[in-house]
FIVEXKE-169884 format. One line per 2 residues: number of its first residue (from 0); their letters; for each residue x, y, z of C-alpha. Coordinates in nm, 4 decimals, padded with zeros to 6 digits. Layout:
NUM> a> X Y Z | ...
END
This chain:
0> xx> 09.7619 10.1104 10.9935 | 10.0471 10.3272 11.0876
2> xx> 10.0883 10.7466 11.0109 | 10.3528 10.9388 10.8806
4> xx> 10.4303 11.2940 10.8468 | 10.3068 11.5134 10.5844
6> xx> 10.3915 11.8252 10.4867 | 10.1507 12.1401 10.4439
8> xx> 10.0848 12.2808 10.0693 | 10.2509 12.6034 10.1909
10> xx> 10.5691 12.4185 10.3185 | 10.5894 12.2428 09.9750
12> xx> 10.5366 12.5801 09.8055 | 10.8014 12.7503 09.9622
14> xx> 11.0505 12.4248 09.8953 | 10.9892 12.4575 09.5470
16> xx> 11.0241 12.8017 09.5291 | 11.3592 12.8145 09.7114
18> xx> 11.4782 12.5608 09.4617 | 11.4243 12.8288 09.1934
20> xx> 11.2073 12.5754 08.9796 | 10.8201 12.6648 09.0631
22> xx> 10.8061 12.8752 08.7294 | 10.9033 12.5606 08.5296
24> xx> 10.6969 12.3389 08.7192 | 10.3952 12.5366 08.6779
26> xx> 10.4163 12.5063 08.2812 | 10.4798 12.1115 08.3172
28> xx> 10.2072 11.8698 08.2660 | 10.0542 11.8175 08.5984
30> xx> 10.0223 11.4638 08.6947 | 09.6878 11.5051 08.9066
32> xx> 09.5405 11.7154 08.6883 | 09.5592 11.4375 08.4217
34> xx> 09.4505 11.1633 08.6082 | 09.1884 11.3390 08.7675
36> xx> 09.0661 11.4306 08.3928 | 09.1336 11.0629 08.2943
38> xx> 08.8872 10.9407 08.5897 | 08.5678 11.1427 08.4885
40> xx> 08.5082 10.8150 08.2558 | 08.5711 10.5574 08.5062
42> xx> 08.5905 10.7197 08.8512 | 08.9445 10.6536 08.8937
44> xx> 09.2954 10.6400 08.6913 | 09.6235 10.5176 08.7331
46> xx> 09.9958 10.6480 08.6484 | 10.3540 10.6295 08.7706
48> xx> 10.4750 10.8989 09.0301 | 10.5790 10.9249 09.3868
50> xx> 10.4101 11.0665 09.6841 | 10.6440 11.3997 09.6990
52> xx> 10.5049 11.4803 09.3547 | 10.1325 11.3883 09.4438
54> xx> 10.1614 11.6383 09.7633 | 10.3451 11.8902 09.4952
56> xx> 10.0789 11.9013 09.2345 | 09.8116 11.8978 09.4564
58> xx> 09.9615 12.1946 09.6479 | 10.0241 12.3809 09.3050
60> xx> 09.6184 12.2635 09.2068 | 09.5037 12.4298 09.5679
62> xx> 09.3985 12.0854 09.6912 | 09.3572 12.0812 10.0477
64> xx> 09.4807 11.7607 10.2621 | 09.2359 11.5964 10.4640
66> xx> 09.3132 11.3955 10.7787 | 09.0999 11.1112 10.8168
68> xx> 09.1533 11.0451 11.1798 | 09.0976 11.3520 11.4179
70> xx> 09.4358 11.5138 11.5092 | 09.6509 11.2956 11.2877
72> xx> 09.8276 11.3651 10.9521 | 09.6960 11.3671 10.6098
74> xx> 09.9260 11.1094 10.5059 | 09.9261 10.7723 10.6159
76> xx> 10.0652 10.4146 10.5236 | 09.8244 10.1244 10.5034
78> xx> 09.9389 09.8371 10.6215 | 09.7553 09.4499 10.7044
80> xx> 09.7150 09.4649 11.0820 | 09.5727 09.1924 11.2981
82> xx> 09.2437 09.3297 11.4635 | 09.3942 09.3817 11.8146
84> xx> 09.6374 09.6461 11.6498 | 09.3823 09.8243 11.4486
86> xx> 09.2577 10.1584 11.5148 | 08.8602 10.1846 11.6572
88> xx> 08.6153 10.1841 11.4273 | 08.8239 10.0747 11.1578
90> xx> 08.7711 09.8217 10.8839 | 09.1213 09.6504 11.0110
92> xx> 08.9546 09.6067 11.3652 | 08.6315 09.4219 11.1859
94> xx> 08.8236 09.2240 10.9314 | 09.1908 09.2329 11.0142
96> xx> 09.4385 09.0915 10.7297 | 09.1562 08.9447 10.5526
98> xx> 08.9557 09.1038 10.2289 | 08.7857 09.4269 10.3097
100> xx> 08.4289 09.5520 10.1835 | 08.3444 09.8185 09.9200
102> xx> 08.3542 10.1418 10.1060 | 08.4557 10.4993 10.1202
104> xx> 08.7394 10.6940 10.3149 | 08.6231 10.9581 10.5702
106> xx> 08.2866 10.8416 10.5826 | 08.2519 10.9594 10.9601
108> xx> 08.4124 11.2969 10.8507 | 08.1004 11.6110 10.8073
110> xx> 08.3076 11.6397 10.4668 | 08.4391 11.3234 10.3563
112> xx> 08.7328 11.3665 10.0810 | 08.6489 11.4257 09.7440
114> xx> 08.9728 11.2665 09.6075 | 09.1614 10.9507 09.7461
116> xx> 09.5426 10.8999 09.6130 | 09.7165 10.5656 09.6710
118> xx> 10.0661 10.5502 09.6188 | 10.2892 10.2117 09.6137
120> xx> 10.6939 10.2915 09.5695 | 10.7419 09.8966 09.5467
122> xx> 10.4878 09.6246 09.4387 | 10.2007 09.4378 09.5705
124> xx> 10.0301 09.1226 09.4921 | 09.7034 09.2332 09.6763
126> xx> 09.5401 09.4095 09.4307 | 09.2690 09.7329 09.5532
128> xx> 08.9211 09.6910 09.4333 | 08.6908 09.9476 09.2624
130> xx> 08.3296 09.9698 09.2063 | 08.1667 10.2542 09.0314
132> xx> 07.7835 10.1708 08.9433 | 07.7567 10.2841 08.5830
134> xx> 08.0257 10.0529 08.4693 | 07.7788 09.7406 08.4964
136> xx> 07.5277 09.7561 08.2369 | 07.2235 09.9431 08.2291
138> xx> 07.0274 09.7294 08.4343 | 07.2291 09.8274 08.7658
140> xx> 07.3069 10.1853 08.6433 | 07.0031 10.3180 08.8697
142> xx> 07.0581 10.2740 09.2105 | 06.7838 10.0999 09.4426
144> xx> 06.5648 10.3440 09.6701 | 06.6983 10.1697 09.9581
146> xx> 07.0547 10.3084 09.8948 | 06.9212 10.6646 09.9139
148> xx> 06.7059 10.6621 10.1949 | 06.8235 10.3795 10.4336
150> xx> 06.9466 10.5604 10.7632 | 07.2902 10.4641 10.9442
152> xx> 07.4095 10.5925 11.2478 | 07.7244 10.7241 11.1588
154> xx> 08.0125 10.7181 11.4366 | 08.3327 10.9589 11.4857
156> xx> 08.4668 10.8774 11.8044 | 08.2721 11.0480 12.0557
158> xx> 08.0442 11.2084 11.8204 | 07.7824 11.0534 11.5544
160> xx> 07.5173 11.1751 11.3208 | 07.2481 11.0123 11.0846
162> xx> 07.3034 11.0061 10.7184 | 07.2519 10.7879 10.4051
164> xx> 07.4812 10.6003 10.1630 | 07.3938 10.8332 09.8791
166> xx> 07.3074 11.2161 09.8948 | 07.3929 11.4722 09.7062
168> xx> 07.5514 11.3073 09.4186 | 07.7859 11.1116 09.6359
170> xx> 07.8413 10.8090 09.7997 | 07.9277 10.7913 10.1985
172> xx> 07.9593 10.4352 10.2866 | 08.1902 10.2308 10.5502
174> xx> 08.0423 09.9570 10.7632 | 08.3288 09.9765 10.9983
176> xx> 08.1816 10.3156 11.1260 | 07.8440 10.3000 11.0017
178> xx> 07.5396 10.0803 11.1479 | 07.2241 10.0325 10.9692
180> xx> 06.8990 10.1777 11.1668 | 06.6304 10.0379 10.9371
182> xx> 06.5598 09.8052 10.6989 | 06.6503 09.9898 10.4177
184> xx> 06.9869 10.0482 10.5598 | 07.0028 09.6479 10.6161
186> xx> 06.9375 09.6290 10.2470 | 07.1969 09.8646 10.1657
188> xx> 07.4726 09.6593 10.3632 | 07.3389 09.3739 10.1782
190> xx> 07.3682 09.5762 09.8224 | 07.7312 09.6520 09.8821
192> xx> 07.8059 09.3135 09.9999 | 07.6496 09.1615 09.6404
194> xx> 07.7651 09.4236 09.3852 | 08.1021 09.3528 09.4955
196> xx> 08.1773 09.0903 09.2336 | 08.1373 09.3603 08.9960
198> xx> 08.4514 09.5738 09.0800 | 08.7517 09.5869 08.9183
200> xx> 09.0657 09.5076 09.0471 | 09.3812 09.7425 09.0145
202> xx> 09.7197 09.5470 09.0774 | 10.0143 09.6841 09.1932
204> xx> 10.2335 09.5272 08.9657 | 10.5347 09.7867 08.8812
206> xx> 10.6999 10.0254 09.1481 | 10.5713 10.3851 09.1508
208> xx> 10.2632 10.3507 09.0984 | 09.9723 10.6040 09.1564
210> xx> 09.5957 10.5596 09.1918 | 09.3537 10.8517 09.1736
212> xx> 09.0002 10.7329 09.3198 | 08.6857 10.9930 09.3052
214> xx> 08.5916 10.8967 09.6404 | 08.2389 11.0583 09.6047
216> xx> 08.1338 10.8237 09.3017 | 08.3681 10.5275 09.3713
218> xx> 08.3745 10.2552 09.6292 | 08.6850 10.0746 09.6678
220> xx> 08.8064 09.7640 09.8792 | 09.1534 09.5605 09.9732
222> xx> 09.1551 09.2151 09.8534 | 09.2810 08.9435 10.1254
224> xx> 09.6288 09.0359 10.2279 | 09.6625 08.7204 10.4461
226> xx> 09.9538 08.6170 10.1916 | 10.1024 08.9815 10.1973
228> xx> 10.1791 09.0940 10.5704 | 10.4642 09.3042 10.4416
230> xx> 10.2379 09.5349 10.2046 | 10.2570 09.9053 10.2344
232> xx> 10.0703 10.1244 10.0690 | 10.0426 10.5096 10.1272
234> xx> 09.7429 10.7016 10.1581 | 09.6344 11.1203 10.0939
236> xx> 09.3127 11.2376 10.0748 | 09.1697 11.6143 09.9122
238> xx> 08.9012 11.8404 09.8853 | 08.9335 12.0071 09.5925
240> xx> 08.9569 12.3438 09.5049 | 08.6676 12.3129 09.2497
242> xx> 08.4609 12.0327 09.1987 | 08.5362 11.7868 08.9212
244> x> 08.2439 11.7666 08.6773
END
């Protein structure tokens, strides 16, 4: 994964104001707000836009960008890499260019991001996979007790803590940085392996697509990118100004 430079909310708003267009912009329909409303039903929503528009919309809405790497920028360019090139404890370090398992972003953070936004300026033949528990029939809407109570060791650089994969109405799960500590946690790991077959796939078939993912309710994954080493997806994560219902 290679990081790129991002701009703070203040810088974006200043640029818009200097252009003399902030009043006009605030009166327009905001892409992110529309996508967030649409995501209430499924946990994700897709539209058309650019990274610059995503950051501008987020600044106006008061969303706070969340770096997922300590000391790194909030915006990352995600590329398939071999394990030797990957960041320590990342999924790429374990799986390389092969398919990645279901996970939530920023699971190692004390407060993981609420929303993850992916953008692709071109197209990609490698889909992003999305799993939301209530979408797959009444028999699977009840979350197993072991997902709520299995204990994981969550590593974040030199620091670590203990936690579960589901707490307070939100998921926190990443097998790259979370190690199971008991039988219930090991059951949880297998549970997410098993339900991956029910995941939907978002196809990056048109240039300029934006995919908003509710990181609290939805686990996502990348399909195998062994046939597409040039794939590039930009990612930016946010804490919401207010909780989405």
